[in-house]
C-alpha distance (Angstrom), angle and dihedral (degrees) to the residues before:
residue distance angle dihedral
M1 . . .
A2 3.80 . .
S3 3.78 121.6 .
E4 3.81 124.7 -126.9
S5 3.75 87.9 -90.6
G6 3.75 88.9 58.9
K7 3.79 94.0 -110.8
L8 3.77 121.4 133.5
W9 3.78 88.1 -143.3
G10 3.79 104.2 40.1
G11 3.84 100.6 108.2
R12 3.83 99.7 111.4
F13 3.81 98.7 32.1
V14 3.81 124.2 102.6
G15 3.86 101.0 169.5
A16 3.73 130.5 68.5
V17 3.80 121.6 -104.8
D18 3.77 114.1 -109.0
P19 3.79 110.3 -102.6
V20 3.82 94.0 -125.0
M21 3.78 88.5 50.2
E22 3.80 90.9 46.9
K23 3.82 88.5 57.3
F24 3.79 94.6 40.8
N25 3.83 90.9 53.4
S26 3.87 97.9 44.1
S27 3.74 119.9 104.4
I28 3.87 99.0 169.8
A29 3.82 88.9 103.1
Y30 3.83 89.1 73.1
D31 3.80 108.9 11.7
R32 3.78 90.5 62.4
A33 3.81 81.5 89.5
L34 3.77 86.7 76.7
W35 3.82 93.9 59.6
E36 3.78 94.5 110.6
V37 3.85 97.5 48.2
D38 3.87 90.2 42.8
V39 3.75 88.3 57.5
Q40 3.78 90.3 45.6
G41 3.82 92.8 50.5
S42 3.80 91.9 47.1
K43 3.83 91.9 52.4
A44 3.85 90.5 52.5
Y45 3.84 91.5 46.5
S46 3.90 92.4 49.6
R47 3.84 87.4 55.4
G48 3.81 89.3 50.2
L49 3.83 90.9 49.7
Q50 3.89 90.4 51.3
K51 3.83 93.1 49.0
A52 3.83 88.9 49.8
G53 3.81 89.2 52.4
L54 3.78 95.0 -113.1
L55 3.77 94.5 114.5
T56 3.80 128.5 37.6
K57 3.77 120.0 -126.0
E58 3.77 89.6 -108.0
E59 3.82 92.7 50.5
M60 3.72 91.2 49.7
D61 3.85 92.6 50.5
Q62 3.81 89.7 48.1
I63 3.84 91.4 51.7
L64 3.79 92.1 45.6
H65 3.78 92.7 50.4
A66 3.83 91.6 47.5
L67 3.84 90.7 48.5
D68 3.83 89.0 54.0
K69 3.83 87.1 54.5
V70 3.80 91.2 51.3
A71 3.73 91.2 49.9
E72 3.81 91.1 49.1
E73 3.81 91.4 52.7
W74 3.80 91.1 50.7
A75 3.79 93.1 48.1
Q76 3.77 92.5 48.6
G77 3.90 94.3 45.4
T78 3.78 93.2 -118.0
F79 3.77 97.7 112.3
K80 3.85 109.8 116.9
V81 3.77 116.4 -146.8
N82 3.80 113.4 -149.9
P83 3.88 122.0 -143.5
S84 3.82 88.6 -113.8
D85 3.79 92.4 56.5
E86 3.80 98.2 103.3
D87 3.77 94.9 176.4
I88 3.78 143.6 -2.9
H89 3.71 95.0 -86.2
T90 3.81 93.1 53.7
A91 3.82 90.6 46.8
N92 3.70 96.4 51.2
E93 3.81 96.0 45.4
R94 3.78 92.4 46.7
R95 3.70 90.2 52.2
L96 3.81 90.2 47.1
K97 3.80 91.0 53.3
E98 3.86 89.2 51.4
L99 3.82 88.8 55.0
I100 3.83 102.8 42.8
G101 3.76 107.4 10.9
E102 3.85 125.8 -138.6
T103 3.81 93.9 -4.8
A104 3.77 87.3 75.9
G105 3.75 91.2 67.9
K106 3.78 91.5 62.8
L107 3.80 89.4 68.0
H108 3.75 90.9 73.1
T109 3.85 93.5 55.3
G110 3.82 109.0 133.8
R111 3.87 91.1 -8.5
S112 3.80 123.8 114.9
R113 3.70 126.5 -165.6
N114 3.84 83.8 -122.6
D115 3.82 90.4 73.0
Q116 3.70 96.1 27.1
V117 3.81 97.0 59.2
V118 3.72 94.8 45.6
T119 3.77 90.5 48.6
D120 3.81 89.0 51.8
L121 3.85 91.9 48.1
R122 3.75 92.3 50.2
L123 3.86 92.1 49.7
W124 3.80 91.4 49.6
M125 3.79 94.7 45.5
R126 3.74 92.2 47.7
Q127 3.80 91.5 57.6
D128 3.76 90.7 42.1
C129 3.75 93.1 55.1
S130 3.75 90.1 56.6
R131 3.81 90.2 50.4
L132 3.74 93.1 50.0
S133 3.78 93.6 45.0
A134 3.83 89.2 56.9
L135 3.79 90.3 51.1
L136 3.77 91.7 48.4
W137 3.80 93.1 50.3
E138 3.75 90.4 48.0
L139 3.80 87.4 58.3
I140 3.81 93.0 46.2
R141 3.77 90.7 48.9
T142 3.85 91.2 51.8
M143 3.75 89.7 50.1
V144 3.84 92.6 48.8
D145 3.86 90.0 48.7
R146 3.81 91.2 54.1
A147 3.81 91.4 47.5
E148 3.74 90.1 52.5
A149 3.79 92.9 47.6
E150 3.79 96.1 45.4
H151 3.77 103.2 34.1
D152 3.77 92.5 124.9
V153 3.78 95.1 61.5
L154 3.85 117.4 106.4
F155 3.71 126.7 -162.4
P156 3.82 139.5 153.0
G157 3.76 120.8 -69.7
Y158 3.76 114.2 -147.4
T159 3.78 137.1 -148.6
H160 3.83 118.0 -177.8
L161 3.83 84.3 2.1
Q162 3.79 88.6 -70.5
R163 3.82 120.8 120.6
A164 3.86 104.9 -97.2
Q165 3.85 115.5 163.9
P166 3.76 136.7 -16.5
I167 3.75 111.5 -98.0
R168 3.75 137.4 171.9
W169 3.78 119.0 -95.4
S170 3.75 86.7 -131.0
H171 3.81 89.1 58.0
W172 3.81 89.8 58.6
I173 3.78 92.6 49.2
L174 3.71 93.0 47.8
S175 3.83 92.6 48.2
H176 3.79 86.3 65.6
A177 3.85 94.9 38.4
V178 3.88 89.9 55.5
A179 3.86 89.1 51.5
L180 3.68 89.1 51.7
T181 3.81 92.7 51.5
R182 3.75 88.3 59.1
D183 3.75 88.2 53.7
S184 3.77 90.0 52.4
E185 3.82 90.9 51.9
R186 3.78 90.2 49.6
L187 3.79 91.4 50.4
L188 3.76 89.8 53.8
E189 3.79 90.3 51.2
V190 3.85 90.7 50.6
Q191 3.75 89.9 48.4
K192 3.72 90.7 53.9
R193 3.86 91.6 55.1
I194 3.79 90.7 45.7
N195 3.74 89.2 57.3
V196 3.76 96.7 79.9
L197 3.78 123.3 113.1
P198 3.88 117.9 -125.0
L199 3.84 95.5 167.7
G200 3.83 110.6 118.5
S201 3.74 94.4 39.2
G202 3.76 92.6 106.7
A203 3.81 118.0 -157.5
I204 3.78 95.7 -44.1
A205 3.81 115.6 -42.6
G206 3.81 101.9 51.7
N207 3.78 133.3 -109.6
P208 3.77 116.9 -60.0
L209 3.87 95.1 -176.4
G210 3.75 98.8 90.4
V211 3.82 97.0 -104.7
D212 3.79 106.9 165.8
R213 3.80 107.9 -123.8
E214 3.80 92.7 -170.5
L215 3.79 87.7 57.8
L216 3.79 89.7 52.5
Q217 3.77 89.5 47.0
A218 3.81 90.5 53.8
E219 3.77 93.4 44.4
L220 3.87 93.0 52.2
N221 3.72 96.1 35.3
F222 3.83 96.4 -124.3
G223 3.75 119.2 166.5
A224 3.76 96.7 -138.3
I225 3.85 144.7 -1.1
T226 3.75 126.1 -112.3
L227 3.78 114.1 -106.8
N228 3.84 103.1 -147.3
S229 3.80 125.9 38.1
M230 3.84 94.3 -150.9
D231 3.79 90.7 53.9
A232 3.84 94.1 38.6
T233 3.82 94.3 59.0
S234 3.83 97.4 44.0
E235 3.82 109.9 29.4
R236 3.80 115.6 102.6
D237 3.78 97.2 174.5
F238 3.81 90.2 125.8
V239 3.78 90.5 55.3
A240 3.75 92.1 50.4
E241 3.78 91.7 46.6
F242 3.86 89.7 52.1
L243 3.77 91.4 49.4
F244 3.86 91.6 48.0
W245 3.80 89.3 48.3
A246 3.74 89.4 53.3
S247 3.79 91.2 48.0
L248 3.71 94.0 52.4
C249 3.81 92.9 45.4
M250 3.79 90.0 50.0
T251 3.79 87.5 50.6
H252 3.78 89.7 59.4
L253 3.83 94.0 42.7
S254 3.80 91.3 48.1
R255 3.78 92.2 52.2
M256 3.79 91.6 50.4
A257 3.84 89.3 48.2
E258 3.75 90.6 51.2
D259 3.84 91.3 52.4
L260 3.75 91.1 50.6
I261 3.83 92.7 47.6
L262 3.69 89.2 54.8
Y263 3.86 95.5 44.1
G264 3.83 88.7 50.3
T265 3.75 94.7 57.8
K266 3.85 119.9 103.6
E267 3.77 88.2 -114.5
F268 3.82 91.6 62.4
S269 3.86 101.5 20.4
F270 3.82 90.6 -177.5
V271 3.82 96.1 131.0
Q272 3.74 140.6 15.7
L273 3.83 127.1 -151.8
S274 3.76 120.0 -127.8
D275 3.81 115.8 -108.0
A276 3.77 86.4 -117.5
Y277 3.83 89.1 68.3
S278 3.81 100.7 36.7
T279 3.78 139.5 72.0
G280 3.73 135.2 -157.8
S281 3.83 140.9 -131.3
S282 3.78 123.5 -92.9
L283 3.89 88.7 -144.4
M284 3.82 106.9 25.1
P285 3.78 108.7 56.5
Q286 3.84 94.2 -172.0
K287 3.80 91.1 63.2
K288 3.76 124.4 109.7
N289 3.85 107.8 -178.0
P290 3.79 123.4 -159.0
D291 3.89 92.8 -137.0
S292 3.78 92.9 154.3
L293 3.82 91.9 60.2
E294 3.76 94.4 39.8
L295 3.85 90.8 52.1
I296 3.83 89.8 48.8
R297 3.81 87.6 52.0
S298 3.84 93.4 47.0
K299 3.87 94.8 44.6
A300 3.80 88.8 64.5
G301 3.81 88.3 69.6
R302 3.82 91.1 53.7
V303 3.86 91.2 52.1
F304 3.79 93.0 45.7
G305 3.83 88.2 51.4
R306 3.79 92.3 53.8
C307 3.78 93.3 48.7
A308 3.81 92.7 49.1
G309 3.79 91.0 44.0
L310 3.85 93.7 56.3
L311 3.79 92.1 45.9
M312 3.79 89.5 53.6
T313 3.75 90.4 50.4
L314 3.81 92.8 49.6
K315 3.74 99.9 46.2
G316 3.77 99.6 71.3
L317 3.81 101.2 39.4
P318 3.77 124.2 119.5
S319 3.78 119.5 -129.9
T320 3.84 123.5 -62.5
Y321 3.79 127.7 6.7
N322 3.78 123.4 -11.5
K323 3.79 127.7 170.7
D324 3.82 89.2 -115.8
L325 3.79 85.1 81.4
Q326 3.81 89.9 71.1
E327 3.84 83.8 83.2
D328 3.81 93.1 69.1
K329 3.80 95.7 75.9
E330 3.81 98.0 54.8
A331 3.88 88.3 50.9
V332 3.78 92.3 48.0
F333 3.85 95.7 45.0
E334 3.89 94.6 45.5
V335 3.80 94.3 44.7
S336 3.86 91.1 47.5
D337 3.87 91.0 51.7
T338 3.82 89.3 47.4
M339 3.76 95.6 50.1
S340 3.81 90.5 44.7
A341 3.83 92.9 55.5
V342 3.81 95.7 39.3
L343 3.87 92.4 52.6
Q344 3.76 92.4 49.1
V345 3.80 94.6 47.0
A346 3.81 90.6 44.9
T347 3.84 89.5 53.1
G348 3.82 91.0 49.0
V349 3.81 92.0 47.9
I350 3.86 93.3 50.3
S351 3.78 95.3 43.8
T352 3.84 94.2 51.1
L353 3.81 99.2 35.0
Q354 3.79 114.7 127.0
I355 3.83 118.9 -146.4
H356 3.74 125.9 -155.2
R357 3.79 104.4 -141.5
E358 3.83 95.5 -177.9
N359 3.87 92.1 54.7
M360 3.76 90.3 49.1
A361 3.76 93.1 49.9
R362 3.87 90.5 47.2
A363 3.81 90.8 55.0
L364 3.80 89.9 61.0
S365 3.86 119.4 93.1
P366 3.71 137.3 174.0
D367 3.77 96.3 -104.7
M368 3.77 90.0 66.9
L369 3.82 88.6 69.1
A370 3.74 92.3 66.2
T371 3.79 93.4 106.1
D372 3.82 92.8 45.3
L373 3.70 88.2 48.6
A374 3.80 89.1 54.3
Y375 3.77 91.4 52.6
Y376 3.75 90.6 49.8
L377 3.82 92.6 50.4
V378 3.75 93.5 48.7
R379 3.85 90.2 53.3
K380 3.77 94.8 43.9
G381 3.73 103.1 40.6
P382 3.84 140.1 43.0
P383 3.88 104.5 -64.6
V384 3.81 94.1 -141.4
L385 3.82 94.3 48.6
W386 3.80 95.2 47.4
R387 3.82 96.2 42.3
R388 3.81 94.8 46.9
E389 3.73 101.7 62.7
P390 3.83 110.4 27.8
R391 3.73 98.3 119.2
V392 3.82 95.3 46.2
G393 3.72 103.3 72.9
L394 3.87 115.5 -27.6
W395 3.76 106.7 59.7
P396 3.75 99.3 46.9
Q397 3.74 88.8 64.1
C398 3.83 92.3 52.5
G399 3.79 88.8 75.4
A400 3.73 89.7 58.8
V401 3.79 98.5 46.6
H402 3.79 92.3 99.6
H403 3.83 88.1 64.4
P404 3.76 121.4 88.8
G405 3.80 108.9 -79.2
G406 3.77 91.9 8.7
H407 3.79 96.4 117.3
S408 3.74 93.5 48.9
A409 3.78 90.0 49.3
L410 3.84 89.3 53.0
Q411 3.78 90.5 50.0
R412 3.78 92.3 48.8
R413 3.87 88.8 50.3
L414 3.78 87.9 54.2
A415 3.70 92.4 51.3
D416 3.81 92.4 49.4
R417 3.87 94.5 52.0
P418 3.88 116.1 126.5
G419 3.76 108.1 -82.3
A420 3.72 97.6 21.6
S421 3.82 119.0 124.9
T422 3.70 141.4 169.2
A423 3.77 89.1 -105.5
A424 3.76 103.5 48.6
G425 3.82 138.1 -16.2
P426 3.75 122.8 -126.0
A427 3.80 112.4 -66.5
G428 3.74 91.1 -6.3
L429 3.74 99.8 -47.5
E430 3.81 110.8 152.8
P431 3.89 111.5 -102.8
S432 3.73 88.7 -134.7
P433 3.82 108.1 32.9
P434 3.87 114.7 -141.9
R435 3.75 112.6 -101.5
F436 3.79 102.9 -84.2
S437 3.81 109.2 -128.3
I438 3.76 142.5 161.5
K439 3.82 89.6 -91.6
L440 3.80 92.9 54.8
A441 3.71 91.1 44.8
Q442 3.87 89.8 52.9
E443 3.77 90.6 50.7
E444 3.79 91.6 49.7
A445 3.77 91.5 45.7
A446 3.87 90.3 50.9
A447 3.81 93.4 49.7
F448 3.80 92.2 51.0
F449 3.77 98.3 33.2
L450 3.85 98.5 -116.6
P451 3.83 99.5 172.0
G452 3.80 99.6 -153.6
L453 3.78 99.1 65.7
A454 3.86 108.0 13.0
P455 3.73 117.8 96.9
S456 3.82 86.6 -128.6
A457 3.79 86.8 69.8
V458 3.68 88.2 87.1
G459 3.76 95.8 31.1
F460 3.76 104.8 -104.8
Q461 3.77 118.5 142.0
E462 3.75 115.4 -135.9
P463 3.85 124.2 -154.5
S464 3.73 116.6 -83.9
R465 3.82 111.9 -84.2
S466 3.73 130.1 -153.2
G467 3.81 128.4 -148.2
E468 3.74 137.0 59.9
H469 3.82 99.5 -50.0
G470 3.80 95.4 40.6
Q471 3.77 103.9 53.1
G472 3.78 112.6 115.1
W473 3.84 93.9 2.2
Q474 3.76 96.1 113.5
E475 3.85 91.8 45.0
E476 3.87 92.6 51.2
M477 3.79 95.0 44.6
G478 3.81 90.9 45.6
K479 3.77 88.1 69.2
E480 3.73 89.6 65.3
E481 3.80 101.7 41.4
R482 3.80 119.0 132.3
G483 3.70 133.1 173.9
L484 3.81 126.6 -119.6
G485 3.80 108.9 -91.4
P486 3.78 138.4 -171.2
L487 3.78 121.9 -86.1
P488 3.82 106.3 -144.3
C489 3.86 119.4 -161.1
S490 3.76 97.8 -174.4
G491 3.82 135.5 44.0
P492 3.79 122.7 29.8
T493 3.78 107.4 -5.6
P494 3.73 121.2 -145.5
S495 3.73 121.2 -149.6
P496 3.77 109.9 -58.0
A497 3.77 90.7 -136.6
G498 3.68 87.7 51.7
Q499 3.81 90.2 51.7
L500 3.80 91.7 50.7
G501 3.79 87.7 47.4
N502 3.79 91.4 56.9
L503 3.77 89.1 54.1
L504 3.74 92.2 49.9
P505 3.79 108.7 56.9
G506 3.76 110.1 -164.3
V507 3.83 96.2 37.9
S508 3.80 121.2 96.4
W509 3.76 106.4 -156.3
E510 3.78 92.0 179.9
D511 3.93 90.1 58.2
W512 3.70 99.0 37.5
P513 3.07 127.5 174.8
P514 3.79 91.9 51.2
G515 3.80 98.4 -134.2
S516 3.78 141.8 -88.3
L517 3.74 125.0 -33.5
D518 3.72 94.2 -104.0
G519 3.78 90.7 65.1
T520 3.87 97.8 -105.8
């Protein structure tokens, strides 16, 4: 019950709180975001009190009706916060007392703000995880749609920011989409651990008044009940897990943003951002700045800071509740807002991104097929012979293939290998190997399910081909075919990796990676 000063804790105090301390201690400026779940929790607790015989049916109905009025005022923006309302719990109970008098005080019977605030936070975060999950899957769906529409686009794949191998643009998109599916799975796991009821734990030692916690669990739709009242009121593992989830998700989004920033420079000219997600320069009119991507990249640091800050707060606390834990809500609310904005902006960027196919194609060169050529040689020639000598004379020339005459020199070097002749190459290798090209590399990749270059990397079945490199391809890929399926964002959610797999026929996410290079 609140004291004459309006504080829920004012029983033993005779002096006023210093105004500076009043402001320092107050959290109503940000925890007002919990108003709806605070009302929800109070309604459930009033029913628990009535079942325990601590409220009459008439008193419970009176409290429930008044709580509806409080919720209506918050929803309509007419709720007036008083200077003495240090937090959302104080504000709501003060208003309840104004509406129904002393009966309002009975609502706090056996309940501490220690178990009340953590119940509110769990309720709020449980809802927020569902909202963020929907935004995350909207981004993943957008990325998969682009991969499907642009699966025929080739461009350089990079390692160490050096051109490495030709890959499909769709393979790059899906590399980030797959990372985000893991983030979605983690978020569901975090939500599962959030969904545990602490209400009824009291301040530290439980509630001895016979309040039915299973009733509270059913009323608030929690999946489980906390096991220890000391732990229940003080643990913030679920907050730390949420902040870590956000940090890891932002790591993935930041890396994708960095790639796109590079690809959008004039030096690359692979992509161009829509004007809707770009800004300009106040001095240099020719500039088109990727501010959306740069802010996604920078927001990662903000999220990391909140995660590290909370862990630093938690590490030195003694057992049970301490006021330090007030810091958890600002971290959660800020990170939630940041993630919401980032996911929506990232979805907009991906959906409106323009790609320059011609520039991507021009950036490809024969030397980038060196690895594919190595795979080809291993499959077509004696393994021992081809693996024994690669660094002696063949591969140094691969780096020069993009120079004039380089490819012909490489082909001549192949023809001059020990054991090669005009009649027959070693173990059936052609004496004059066909000009190795992107097309041949694609056919080889399809036959042996190399995901970076093969059309099957994004699950699109090509017409049956005849010839040496096409035999058996359709039969092998037919084993992995899947149809396009729906991508639900509400209701029972299947495995995110499974959802992505449904969108990508030809890719078995359960059996990834797909096997060795020889097709076994």
